[in-house]
All heavy atoms as an XYZ file, in Angstrom:
768
protein
N      -1.848      6.989      2.999
C      -0.871      6.524      3.949
C       0.409      7.319      3.767
O       0.764      7.661      2.644
C      -0.677      5.022      3.793
C       0.374      4.595      2.830
S       0.678      2.813      2.639
C      -0.851      2.056      2.974
N       1.072      7.614      4.876
C       2.328      8.357      4.801
C       3.471      7.396      4.497
O       3.575      6.327      5.099
C       2.595      9.114      6.103
C       1.791     10.383      6.150
C       0.549     10.420      6.764
C       2.263     11.532      5.537
C      -0.199     11.583      6.770
C       1.518     12.702      5.542
C       0.291     12.706      6.160
O      -0.446     13.864      6.155
N       4.318      7.800      3.544
C       5.370      6.934      3.044
C       6.691      7.694      2.988
O       6.736      8.839      2.544
C       5.023      6.445      1.608
C       6.106      5.550      1.063
C       3.686      5.741      1.588
N       7.747      7.043      3.464
C       9.111      7.542      3.311
C       9.632      6.897      2.032
O       9.931      5.700      2.004
C       9.956      7.150      4.516
C      11.364      7.687      4.437
O      11.695      8.425      3.491
O      12.158      7.356      5.347
N       9.746      7.667      0.959
C      10.078      7.128     -0.355
C      11.575      6.845     -0.453
O      12.393      7.717     -0.186
C       9.649      8.108     -1.466
C       8.136      8.302     -1.397
C      10.081      7.609     -2.840
C       7.611      9.397     -2.281
N      11.906      5.595     -0.826
C      13.321      5.238     -0.945
C      13.712      4.761     -2.340
O      14.881      4.516     -2.601
C      13.723      4.202      0.114
C      12.879      2.960      0.070
O      12.362      2.579     -0.967
N      12.724      2.317      1.214
N      12.737      4.623     -3.242
C      13.058      4.204     -4.603
C      11.950      4.639     -5.548
O      10.769      4.479     -5.247
C      13.215      2.685     -4.654
O      13.370      2.242     -5.979
N      12.346      5.188     -6.689
C      11.392      5.625     -7.700
C      11.908      5.156     -9.054
O      13.100      5.270     -9.332
C      11.241      7.164     -7.713
C      10.262      7.603     -8.775
C      10.818      7.678     -6.350
N      11.009      4.614     -9.872
C      11.422      4.215    -11.214
C      10.297      4.500    -12.199
O       9.127      4.567    -11.829
C      11.807      2.738    -11.257
O      10.696      1.926    -10.946
N      10.703      4.682    -13.449
C       9.740      4.932    -14.523
C      10.071      4.005    -15.673
O      11.204      3.971    -16.148
C       9.816      6.395    -14.976
C       8.976      6.691    -16.190
C       7.592      6.628    -16.127
C       9.571      7.018    -17.397
C       6.812      6.897    -17.242
C       8.803      7.295    -18.517
C       7.433      7.230    -18.433
O       6.665      7.485    -19.537
N       9.090      3.228    -16.111
C       9.260      2.321    -17.235
C       8.560      2.938    -18.435
O       7.331      2.950    -18.513
C       8.685      0.945    -16.902
C       8.949     -0.068    -17.983
O       8.976      0.247    -19.171
N       9.127     -1.312    -17.562
N       9.341      3.452    -19.345
C       8.793      4.150    -20.510
C       8.016      3.195    -21.424
O       6.983      3.558    -21.970
C       9.928      4.807    -21.279
C       9.509      5.854    -22.264
C      10.707      6.514    -22.888
N      11.604      7.063    -21.876
C      11.791      8.345    -21.672
N      11.206      9.220    -22.427
N      12.600      8.770    -20.724
N       8.501      1.966    -21.586
C       7.828      0.994    -22.465
C       6.444      0.620    -21.941
O       5.488      0.525    -22.697
C       8.675     -0.267    -22.629
C       9.857     -0.084    -23.542
C      10.564     -1.393    -23.755
C      11.748     -1.206    -24.702
N      12.443     -2.462    -24.942
N       6.354      0.374    -20.640
C       5.071     -0.008    -20.033
C       4.244      1.210    -19.631
O       3.101      1.073    -19.217
C       5.301     -0.894    -18.807
C       5.869     -2.248    -19.126
C       5.979     -3.070    -17.863
C       6.528     -4.445    -18.136
N       6.627     -5.234    -16.891
N       4.849      2.389    -19.692
C       4.213      3.641    -19.292
C       3.673      3.544    -17.862
O       2.489      3.771    -17.610
C       3.109      4.036    -20.285
C       2.821      5.518    -20.241
O       3.621      6.298    -19.759
N       1.660      5.913    -20.735
N       4.582      3.169    -16.943
C       4.191      3.059    -15.540
C       5.286      3.598    -14.638
O       6.462      3.578    -14.979
C       3.842      1.611    -15.178
C       5.019      0.672    -15.197
C       4.646     -0.773    -14.912
O       3.457     -1.123    -14.980
O       5.557     -1.554    -14.618
N       4.855      4.093    -13.504
C       5.775      4.597    -12.483
C       5.640      3.713    -11.249
O       4.526      3.331    -10.868
C       5.442      6.038    -12.140
N       6.766      3.392    -10.645
C       6.799      2.575     -9.435
C       7.462      3.396     -8.334
O       8.562      3.920     -8.516
C       7.595      1.265     -9.643
C       7.071      0.469    -10.838
C       7.619      0.436     -8.370
C       5.716     -0.141    -10.664
N       6.789      3.495     -7.207
C       7.325      4.202     -6.043
C       7.377      3.207     -4.897
O       6.367      2.581     -4.558
C       6.438      5.410     -5.662
C       6.401      6.418     -6.815
C       6.941      6.058     -4.376
C       5.432      7.567     -6.593
N       8.559      3.050     -4.300
C       8.726      2.139     -3.167
C       9.147      2.935     -1.947
O       9.858      3.940     -2.061
C       9.785      1.082     -3.489
C       9.398      0.186     -4.639
C      10.496     -0.782     -5.027
O      11.691     -0.425     -4.864
O      10.173     -1.873     -5.490
N       8.688      2.473     -0.803
C       9.050      3.168      0.420
C       8.637      2.406      1.660
O       8.263      1.238      1.597
N       8.698      3.098      2.757
C       8.336      2.536      4.061
C       7.012      3.155      4.494
O       6.863      4.379      4.511
C       9.424      2.839      5.120
C      10.786      2.306      4.669
C       9.023      2.286      6.475
C      10.844      0.803      4.485
N       6.065      2.296      4.833
C       4.754      2.736      5.313
C       4.922      3.254      6.739
O       5.041      2.481      7.688
C       3.777      1.560      5.267
C       2.424      1.876      5.867
O       2.168      3.046      6.215
O       1.613      0.938      5.992
N       4.976      4.566      6.871
C       5.210      5.175      8.189
C       4.036      4.962      9.137
O       4.237      4.899     10.347
C       5.513      6.661      8.027
C       6.814      6.972      7.291
C       6.996      8.472      7.153
C       8.005      6.351      7.994
N       2.831      4.832      8.597
C       1.679      4.569      9.456
C       1.868      3.251     10.208
O       1.662      3.189     11.420
C       0.386      4.510      8.637
C       0.005      5.854      8.039
O       0.502      6.887      8.531
O      -0.774      5.863      7.080
N       2.280      2.197      9.511
C       2.453      0.906     10.178
C       3.646      0.926     11.126
O       3.616      0.288     12.171
C       2.589     -0.230      9.160
O       3.801     -0.157      8.479
N       4.692      1.666     10.777
C       5.860      1.752     11.648
C       5.493      2.470     12.945
O       5.816      2.007     14.036
C       7.030      2.488     10.945
C       8.134      2.834     11.920
C       7.572      1.648      9.795
N       4.801      3.587     12.827
C       4.477      4.373     14.023
C       3.426      3.705     14.899
O       3.385      3.936     16.104
C       4.026      5.774     13.615
C       5.121      6.603     12.939
C       4.544      7.915     12.433
C       6.281      6.848     13.886
N       2.579      2.859     14.295
C       1.553      2.167     15.063
C       2.035      0.815     15.577
O       1.336      0.150     16.330
C       0.291      1.981     14.215
C      -0.396      3.285     13.807
C      -1.550      3.002     12.854
C      -0.875      4.058     15.018
N       3.254      0.416     15.208
C       3.835     -0.847     15.627
C       4.339     -0.724     17.060
O       4.604      0.366     17.550
C       4.998     -1.193     14.692
C       5.449     -2.629     14.803
O       4.827     -3.438     15.477
N       6.540     -2.939     14.141
N       4.485     -1.868     17.728
C       5.076     -1.905     19.060
C       6.544     -1.516     18.926
O       7.314     -2.171     18.236
C       4.948     -3.310     19.655
C       5.507     -3.404     21.060
O       6.052     -2.401     21.575
O       5.371     -4.484     21.659
N       6.956     -0.457     19.560
C       8.309      0.077     19.391
C       9.374     -0.823     20.013
O      10.553     -0.634     19.796
C       8.395      1.492     19.956
C       7.716      2.469     19.058
C       6.499      2.338     18.449
C       8.225      3.713     18.618
N       6.217      3.422     17.671
C       7.263      4.297     17.767
C       9.391      4.418     18.866
C       7.436      5.523     17.165
C       9.563      5.644     18.268
C       8.587      6.188     17.423
N       8.979     -1.800     20.807
C       9.941     -2.733     21.388
C      10.295     -3.853     20.411
O      11.207     -4.615     20.657
C       9.382     -3.346     22.680
C       9.220     -2.286     23.751
O      10.046     -1.381     23.866
N       8.162     -2.383     24.523
N       9.553     -3.955     19.304
C       9.809     -4.994     18.306
C      10.581     -4.397     17.141
O      10.497     -3.217     16.861
C       8.485     -5.570     17.787
C       7.682     -6.291     18.836
C       6.415     -6.836     18.221
C       5.557     -7.520     19.279
N       4.297     -7.971     18.727
N      11.343     -5.281     16.474
C      12.064     -4.835     15.282
C      11.071     -4.598     14.159
O      10.073     -5.295     14.039
C      13.057     -5.905     14.831
C      14.447     -5.688     15.343
C      15.416     -6.651     14.705
O      15.502     -6.698     13.468
O      16.088     -7.345     15.468
N      11.366     -3.611     13.318
C      10.515     -3.353     12.168
C      10.870     -4.363     11.088
O      12.032     -4.595     10.796
C      10.701     -1.927     11.660
C      10.358     -0.898     12.699
C      11.303      0.018     13.120
C       9.101     -0.861     13.265
C      10.998      0.955     14.083
C       8.790      0.080     14.232
C       9.733      0.981     14.645
N       9.865     -4.949     10.513
C      10.095     -5.980      9.506
C       9.841     -5.449      8.105
O       9.532     -4.278      7.909
C       9.154     -7.161      9.774
O       7.815     -6.748      9.563
N       9.958     -6.334      7.145
C       9.698     -5.969      5.752
C       8.224     -5.650      5.522
O       7.862     -5.169      4.456
C      10.125     -7.098      4.813
C      11.638     -7.220      4.724
O      12.318     -6.230      5.050
O      12.125     -8.288      4.321
N       7.370     -5.929      6.502
C       5.942     -5.636      6.346
C       5.695     -4.143      6.178
O       4.663     -3.736      5.685
C       5.149     -6.162      7.543
C       5.090     -7.663      7.616
C       4.269     -8.119      8.792
C       4.275     -9.630      8.877
N       3.513    -10.108     10.017
N       6.638     -3.333      6.592
C       6.478     -1.884      6.463
C       6.831     -1.405      5.055
O       6.503     -0.285      4.699
C       7.341     -1.165      7.493
N       7.463     -2.274      4.253
C       7.806     -1.901      2.879
C       6.536     -1.922      2.028
O       5.701     -2.811      2.160
C       8.841     -2.865      2.308
N       6.397     -0.916      1.194
C       5.199     -0.817      0.348
C       5.613     -0.338     -1.044
O       6.573      0.413     -1.189
C       4.166      0.137      0.996
C       4.677      1.537      1.072
C       2.841      0.088      0.298
N       4.890     -0.839     -2.057
C       5.160     -0.465     -3.446
C       3.884      0.078     -4.076
O       2.831     -0.550     -3.990
C       5.642     -1.694     -4.257
O       6.826     -2.208     -3.646
C       5.932     -1.321     -5.698
N       4.004      1.242     -4.683
C       2.886      1.871     -5.384
C       3.152      1.788     -6.877
O       4.261      2.060     -7.324
C       2.739      3.344     -4.982
C       2.435      3.527     -3.533
C       3.460      3.696     -2.612
C       1.126      3.541     -3.088
C       3.183      3.874     -1.273
C       0.843      3.722     -1.745
C       1.864      3.880     -0.840
N       2.127      1.438     -7.635
C       2.259      1.323     -9.088
C       1.235      2.237     -9.745
O       0.045      2.165     -9.450
C       2.022     -0.123     -9.515
C       2.207     -0.371    -10.986
C       2.028     -1.855    -11.274
C       2.207     -2.169    -12.722
N       2.024     -3.606    -12.968
N       1.719      3.087    -10.632
C       0.858      4.013    -11.355
C       0.874      3.644    -12.836
O       1.903      3.787    -13.496
C       1.353      5.457    -11.185
C       1.251      5.959     -9.778
C       2.280      5.740     -8.878
C       0.125      6.639     -9.358
C       2.191      6.198     -7.577
C       0.026      7.105     -8.059
C       1.059      6.880     -7.167
N      -0.259      3.148    -13.341
C      -0.402      2.843    -14.761
C      -0.756      4.156    -15.455
O      -1.887      4.629    -15.377
C      -1.496      1.806    -14.970
C      -1.723      1.460    -16.424
O      -1.028      2.025    -17.297
O      -2.611      0.631    -16.701
N       0.210      4.734    -16.128
C       0.041      6.064    -16.696
C      -0.707      6.079    -18.022
O      -0.861      7.131    -18.637
C       1.402      6.747    -16.822
C       2.143      6.874    -15.486
C       3.513      7.464    -15.688
C       1.334      7.680    -14.489
N      -1.199      4.907    -18.453
C      -2.045      4.877    -19.639
C      -3.455      5.350    -19.290
O      -4.209      5.745    -20.164
C      -2.115      3.464    -20.266
O      -2.627      2.549    -19.290
C      -0.744      3.018    -20.739
N      -3.793      5.312    -17.997
C      -5.100      5.777    -17.533
C      -5.043      7.226    -17.097
O      -4.054      7.687    -16.524
N      -6.118      7.954    -17.358
C      -6.168      9.383    -17.034
C      -6.126      9.634    -15.521
O      -5.416     10.528    -15.056
C      -7.434      9.988    -17.635
C      -7.545     11.480    -17.458
C      -8.794     12.024    -18.128
C      -8.903     13.519    -17.960
N     -10.110     14.043    -18.616
N      -6.860      8.858    -14.750
C      -6.924      9.048    -13.300
C      -5.568      8.951    -12.617
O      -5.182      9.858    -11.874
N      -4.823      7.860    -12.836
C      -3.496      7.758    -12.220
C      -2.542      8.859    -12.665
O      -1.734      9.342    -11.872
C      -2.992      6.383    -12.670
C      -4.229      5.603    -12.941
C      -5.223      6.598    -13.475
N      -2.618      9.276    -13.941
C      -1.765     10.362    -14.439
C      -2.049     11.655    -13.701
O      -1.134     12.361    -13.289
C      -1.994     10.580    -15.946
C      -1.049      9.877    -16.839
C      -1.050     10.383    -18.266
N      -2.271     10.937    -18.782
C      -3.202     10.268    -19.459
N      -3.045      8.984    -19.683
N      -4.281     10.872    -19.907
N      -3.328     11.985    -13.542
C      -3.709     13.226    -12.848
C      -3.282     13.170    -11.385
O      -2.728     14.130    -10.849
C      -5.222     13.483    -12.978
C      -5.564     13.822    -14.433
C      -5.674     14.590    -12.038
C      -7.055     13.877    -14.718
N      -3.528     12.031    -10.727
C      -3.158     11.893     -9.320
C      -1.654     12.078     -9.141
O      -1.205     12.833     -8.264
C      -3.590     10.531     -8.772
C      -3.277     10.381     -7.307
C      -4.196     10.791     -6.347
C      -2.061      9.875     -6.876
C      -3.905     10.685     -4.996
C      -1.762      9.766     -5.536
C      -2.684     10.173     -4.601
O      -2.399     10.074     -3.268
N      -0.858     11.387     -9.983
C       0.591     11.481     -9.868
C       1.067     12.903    -10.160
O       1.943     13.426     -9.472
C       1.273     10.479    -10.805
C       2.781     10.366    -10.663
C       3.177      9.954     -9.245
C       3.329      9.365    -11.666
N       0.484     13.547    -11.151
C       0.846     14.934    -11.477
C       0.606     15.853    -10.276
O       1.463     16.643     -9.901
C       0.038     15.417    -12.686
C       0.218     16.888    -12.969
C       1.378     17.358    -13.571
C      -0.757     17.810    -12.611
C       1.563     18.721    -13.825
C      -0.585     19.164    -12.856
C       0.573     19.601    -13.453
O       0.740     20.947    -13.689
N      -0.555     15.737     -9.643
C      -0.867     16.579     -8.477
C       0.066     16.269     -7.309
O       0.490     17.177     -6.583
C      -2.325     16.401     -8.072
C      -3.274     17.044     -9.065
C      -4.712     16.911     -8.628
C      -5.624     17.629     -9.606
N      -7.021     17.588     -9.171
N       0.394     15.003     -7.125
C       1.335     14.606     -6.079
C       2.699     15.247     -6.323
O       3.295     15.834     -5.421
C       1.464     13.084     -6.028
C       2.512     12.522     -5.078
C       2.023     12.653     -3.636
C       2.799     11.082     -5.404
N       3.168     15.159     -7.552
C       4.474     15.733     -7.903
C       4.475     17.248     -7.739
O       5.430     17.821     -7.200
C       4.861     15.353     -9.329
C       5.129     13.871     -9.581
C       5.325     13.608    -11.069
C       6.309     13.380     -8.773
N       3.431     17.923     -8.203
C       3.358     19.387     -8.102
C       3.377     19.850     -6.648
O       3.935     20.900     -6.336
C       2.103     19.917     -8.797
C       2.141     19.811    -10.311
C       3.244     20.623    -10.935
C       2.843     22.052    -11.071
N       3.827     22.898    -11.706
N       2.778     19.074     -5.757
C       2.719     19.493     -4.356
C       3.992     19.149     -3.583
O       4.307     19.812     -2.595
C       1.510     18.867     -3.662
O       1.689     17.468     -3.518
N       4.743     18.149     -4.019
C       5.889     17.677     -3.250
C       7.248     18.113     -3.780
O       8.185     18.279     -3.016
C       5.875     16.141     -3.172
C       4.727     15.597     -2.377
C       4.765     16.075     -0.944
O       5.803     16.061     -0.290
N       3.628     16.518     -0.443
N       7.369     18.265     -5.091
C       8.674     18.544     -5.691
C       8.836     20.048     -5.863
O       8.105     20.679     -6.616
C       8.820     17.810     -7.041
C      10.142     18.169     -7.692
C       8.703     16.306     -6.840
N       9.800     20.607     -5.163
C      10.059     22.047     -5.224
C      11.305     22.362     -6.051
O      11.566     23.516     -6.363
C      10.216     22.624     -3.813
C       9.019     22.352     -2.908
C       7.724     22.868     -3.491
C       6.553     22.536     -2.577
N       5.278     22.616     -3.238
N      12.071     21.337     -6.397
C      13.266     21.527     -7.203
C      12.880     21.886     -8.644
O      11.792     21.575     -9.097
C      14.123     20.249     -7.232
C      14.673     19.824     -5.893
C      13.723     18.950     -5.078
O      12.594     18.714     -5.521
O      14.099     18.539     -4.000
N      13.801     22.525     -9.357
C      13.593     22.837    -10.771
C      13.726     21.554    -11.579
O      14.753     20.888    -11.530
C      14.632     23.855    -11.259
C      14.306     25.278    -10.886
C      13.058     25.804    -11.578
O      12.866     25.528    -12.778
O      12.277     26.485    -10.905
N      12.695     21.212    -12.317
C      12.708     20.013    -13.151
C      12.209     20.383    -14.542
O      11.317     21.210    -14.690
C      11.818     18.935    -12.556
S      12.365     18.359    -10.938
N      12.794     19.722    -15.539
C      12.437     20.027    -16.918
C      11.410     19.056    -17.490
O      10.900     19.279    -18.581
C      13.684     20.016    -17.791
C      14.661     21.105    -17.426
C      15.872     21.088    -18.298
C      16.822     22.199    -17.853
N      17.995     22.282    -18.668
N      11.118     17.968    -16.766
C      10.150     16.994    -17.256
C       9.454     16.316    -16.081
O       9.900     16.403    -14.939
C      10.847     15.934    -18.115
O      11.683     15.118    -17.303
N       8.381     15.630    -16.389
C       7.663     14.883    -15.354
C       8.546     13.756    -14.813
O       8.489     13.441    -13.640
C       6.360     14.308    -15.917
C       5.315     15.361    -16.221
S       4.795     16.261    -14.739
C       3.909     14.997    -13.881
N       9.366     13.166    -15.686
C      10.255     12.097    -15.239
C      11.264     12.626    -14.219
O      11.528     11.980    -13.209
C      10.974     11.472    -16.437
C      11.757     10.242    -16.076
C      12.333      9.530    -17.287
O      11.987      9.866    -18.435
O      13.153      8.627    -17.059
N      11.804     13.826    -14.453
C      12.717     14.443    -13.483
C      11.997     14.710    -12.165
O      12.570     14.523    -11.095
C      13.283     15.753    -14.031
C      14.413     15.587    -14.996
C      15.008     16.928    -15.415
O      14.943     17.887    -14.620
O      15.528     16.993    -16.535
N      10.760     15.166    -12.244
C       9.979     15.416    -11.027
C       9.760     14.111    -10.268
O       9.862     14.079     -9.038
C       8.628     16.052    -11.366
C       8.730     17.482    -11.833
S       7.119     18.181    -12.243
C       6.482     18.501    -10.599
N       9.471     13.054    -10.995
C       9.252     11.747    -10.370
C      10.512     11.302     -9.627
O      10.436     10.876     -8.475
C       8.849     10.734    -11.442
C       8.463      9.353    -10.968
C       7.211      9.410    -10.095
C       8.217      8.437    -12.153
N      11.662     11.429    -10.262
C      12.924     11.021     -9.635
C      13.257     11.902     -8.426
O      13.899     11.455     -7.488
C      14.069     11.050    -10.644
C      13.909     10.060    -11.781
S      13.609      8.389    -11.188
C      12.658      7.726    -12.524
N      12.780     13.138     -8.420
C      13.029     14.048     -7.299
C      12.229     13.667     -6.053
O      12.485     14.177     -4.965
C      12.715     15.483     -7.705
N      11.268     12.760     -6.190
C      10.497     12.289     -5.031
C      11.345     11.445     -4.088
O      11.020     11.314     -2.912
C       9.304     11.436     -5.484
C       8.002     12.120     -5.768
C       6.945     11.092     -6.171
C       7.502     12.939     -4.615
N      12.401     10.866     -4.612
C      13.249      9.988     -3.818
C      13.740     10.705     -2.558
O      14.274     11.798     -2.638
C      14.434      9.517     -4.662
C      14.971      8.193     -4.217
O      14.377      7.511     -3.394
N      16.097      7.812     -4.764
N      13.534     10.084     -1.410
C      13.978     10.655     -0.146
C      12.961     11.545      0.540
O      13.199     12.032      1.636
N      11.810     11.759     -0.085
C      10.778     12.617      0.510
C       9.775     11.768      1.299
O       9.639     10.580      1.074
C      10.051     13.403     -0.568
C      10.941     14.405     -1.302
C      10.129     15.319     -2.168
C      10.915     16.310     -2.967
N      12.112     16.846     -2.449
N       9.075     12.415      2.196
C       7.984     11.788      2.940
C       6.703     12.448      2.469
O       6.598     13.674      2.466
C       8.161     11.960      4.455
C       9.414     11.214      4.927
C       6.917     11.481      5.195
C       9.732     11.419      6.395
N       5.741     11.629      2.047
C       4.487     12.172      1.539
C       3.339     11.205      1.787
O       3.547     10.059      2.177
C       4.598     12.503      0.033
O       3.437     13.212     -0.370
C       4.749     11.252     -0.806
N       2.161     11.684      1.548
C       0.947     10.881      1.692
C       0.523     10.405      0.305
O       0.338     11.218     -0.595
C      -0.150     11.741      2.327
C      -1.363     10.942      2.725
O      -1.386      9.722      2.614
N      -2.375     11.631      3.189
N       0.388      9.084      0.127
C      -0.032      8.502     -1.145
C      -1.234      7.610     -0.889
O      -1.257      6.837      0.071
C       1.102      7.679     -1.795
C       2.335      8.547     -2.022
C       0.633      7.064     -3.111
C       3.530      7.802     -2.587
N      -2.218      7.705     -1.761
C      -3.431      6.903     -1.635
C      -3.113      5.414     -1.684
O      -2.349      4.954     -2.534
C      -4.405      7.243     -2.768
O      -5.485      6.345     -2.772
N      -3.719      4.660     -0.798
C      -3.510      3.209     -0.779
C      -4.150      2.532     -1.993
O      -3.922      1.357     -2.234
C      -4.045      2.607      0.520
O      -5.417      2.876      0.647
N      -4.928      3.265     -2.782
C      -5.509      2.707     -4.002
C      -4.446      2.307     -5.011
O      -4.720      1.517     -5.908
C      -6.443      3.720     -4.675
C      -7.700      3.960     -3.871
O      -8.087      3.144     -3.058
N      -8.315      5.093     -4.109
N      -3.242      2.853     -4.885
C      -2.185      2.572     -5.856
C      -1.175      1.541     -5.362
O      -0.157      1.314     -6.017
C      -1.460      3.871     -6.240
C      -2.368      4.827     -6.952
C      -2.906      5.930     -6.290
C      -2.721      4.620     -8.269
C      -3.761      6.802     -6.935
C      -3.573      5.501     -8.931
C      -4.095      6.585     -8.252
N      -1.462      0.892     -4.218
C      -0.558     -0.142     -3.730
C      -0.581     -1.299     -4.714
O      -1.630     -1.753     -5.142
C      -0.958     -0.619     -2.312
C      -0.722      0.491     -1.310
C      -0.177     -1.864     -1.934
C      -1.130      0.146      0.104
N       0.610     -1.754     -5.060
C       0.718     -2.886     -5.987
C       0.372     -4.161     -5.220
O       0.964     -4.454     -4.185
C       2.132     -2.982     -6.558
C       2.290     -4.088     -7.564
C       3.669     -4.105     -8.190
O       4.655     -3.811     -7.501
O       3.734     -4.416     -9.383
N      -0.595     -4.881     -5.725
C      -1.019     -6.130     -5.077
C      -0.033     -7.231     -5.417
O       0.434     -7.328     -6.547
C      -2.410     -6.537     -5.567
C      -3.459     -5.459     -5.353
C      -3.792     -5.295     -3.899
C      -4.916     -4.308     -3.709
N      -4.618     -3.145     -2.958
N       0.267     -8.070     -4.424
C       1.173     -9.194     -4.663
C       0.472    -10.194     -5.566
O      -0.718    -10.480     -5.395
C       1.556     -9.832     -3.340
N       1.212    -10.698     -6.531
C       0.629    -11.669     -7.447
C       0.722    -13.057     -6.853
O       1.661    -13.403     -6.163
C       1.358    -11.621     -8.795
C       1.131    -10.311     -9.525
C       1.815    -10.283    -10.884
O       2.108    -11.367    -11.417
O       2.038     -9.175    -11.382
N      -0.279    -13.887     -7.200
C      -0.250    -15.283     -6.760
C      -1.071    -15.512     -5.628
O      -1.691    -15.462     -4.818
């Protein structure tokens, strides 16, 4: 899904990355005469203790971040404000 990224965070203790943004697919497919609601907001969670999410996030960062960065954390923070395609497999499910 295409996402306009508006917030990125990294939790070193939990070893996870959180990317928040607007789901552009739902916005563009919505009735344009209606106001856009919070339903377009989406949160992606990457558990970096697993090899698969680490590799996926690394490839995402390498393809999207063109700025000079000295660490993966800097690359992650450089995603803020970019529009990119992120797999819906990493959408954080609402608890409860």
